[in-house]
N, C-alpha and C positions, 0 to 999 in steps of 0.2 A: 198596127201595134205601136206602143210608145215606150219610151225608155223608162227605166227605173219603177215601172209599175209591176207588182208581183202578179204572175200568171193566174193566181187564185182570185184576184180582183177582176171579176167579169165586167164587160161594159155596162151591163145592166146594174150590177152593184155600185160601180163608180158613179153612175147617174143618180142612183138613190142617195148615196152619201153626199153628193153635191147639191141635191135638191132639198135635203133636210135642213131645217132651221134650228136655231138655238133652243134647247129645251125639248126637242123631239127625240123619241127613243127609237132604237132599233133593236130587235131580238135576234140572237143567234140561236137557233133550235137544233137539238139533237135529232137523230134519225127517227126516234119514237114520238117526237112532238107532233101534234096534229096541226102542222103548219098551214095546210091549204085551207082549213076551216077557221083560222085564226086571224090571218092577216089580210088587210085591204090590199097590200102589195106583197106578193111572195117571190123572193129571189132564190132560185134553185141553184145550189152548189153541191149537188150529190157527188160523192166521191171524194170530198174534201173534209178534213176534220175541222172542228170548231177552233182548236188552238191555232192551227195554221192560218185560219181566216182572221181570227182576232189579231194575231201578230201582224198580218199584212194591213189590216184596216187601221190600226193605231198609228201607221205611218202617215195617214191622212186625217183621221178622225180626232178632233178635240174633245176631251171629256169636260163636261159642265163644271165650272169652278163655283157655280152659285147655289150648288146643293151639297150636303154634307157627304153623301155617298152616291156618285153618279153611275156606279155599277151594281146591278142586282143579280142575284141568283135565286133559283127556285129551291126552296127548302126541300129536305128529304121528308117523305111521308111519316116516317117513324124516327123517334129520337134514338132508338136503339141501332139504326143503321149507321155504319161507319161513314166518315166524311169522305165524299168522293174525291179520288186522287186528282181528278182534272181540275178541281177548284185551286189546288196548289199550282198546277200548270198555269191557270189563268192569272193567278196572283203574280207568278214569276214573269210572265209575258208583260203585264201591265207595269210592274215595277222595273222592268228593263227597257220600257219605252220612254219617249218624251213626256208621256202623261203621268209618269211616276209621282211627280209632286202633287197631282190633283187626287191620286188615289188614297182613300182613307178607310180601306176595308170594304167588304161587300154588305150591301143591304140585302138581308134575307127575306124572301117573300113567299108566303104560304102558297102551295101548289095552285088551288083554284083562284086565288087572288092574282097569282102570276099569269094564268090563262087570260084573265080579264084585262090585265094590264097589256098582254101581248096583243090582244085584239085592238088596243088603242095605239099600238106602235106605228110609226110611220111605214115600217116594213118589218117582215119576218124573213130571215135568211134560213132557208131549209138546208142544213148541212147533212153530210153523211156520217156525222159523228156517232159512234157506237157506245161511247160511255154513258152511263145513266146519270141523270141529274146534270147534264151538260149545258142546260139552257141558261143564257145569260142576256141581260138587257143593259144597253149602254145608253146614256143620256148625253146628247150632243152639246158641246159648249161652243164658245165664239173662237174665231181665228184671230189672234192679235198680232 
């Protein structure tokens, strides 16, 4: 064990975060997401919610400053669906982190386009998140 690393950050996740380079993406996937069929690397964090993982990751993970919106969400299938509450949770976590100055709102990605993008991510983190539309992609920046 090490000091100051949240227990939700598994050794496998920390390794993935450290191996990622600038501009590469990581997907935090909710419990309904077909993670095993999407990612080249799948990190299982069953039993943990996506907000808890996002908050812990942002202690170590720089967001990309070279793109307008380094954080992407999967759009709801229907415009009549209410905005998922977890999106507000994500925004609050990001705005409360050291990465707040980089955050310029979410890029919204159509469902099937999101799946294709997740397949290209450096890794997919399979969470135990039960909220619908809780899938989020983060683009890694540089450490300065």
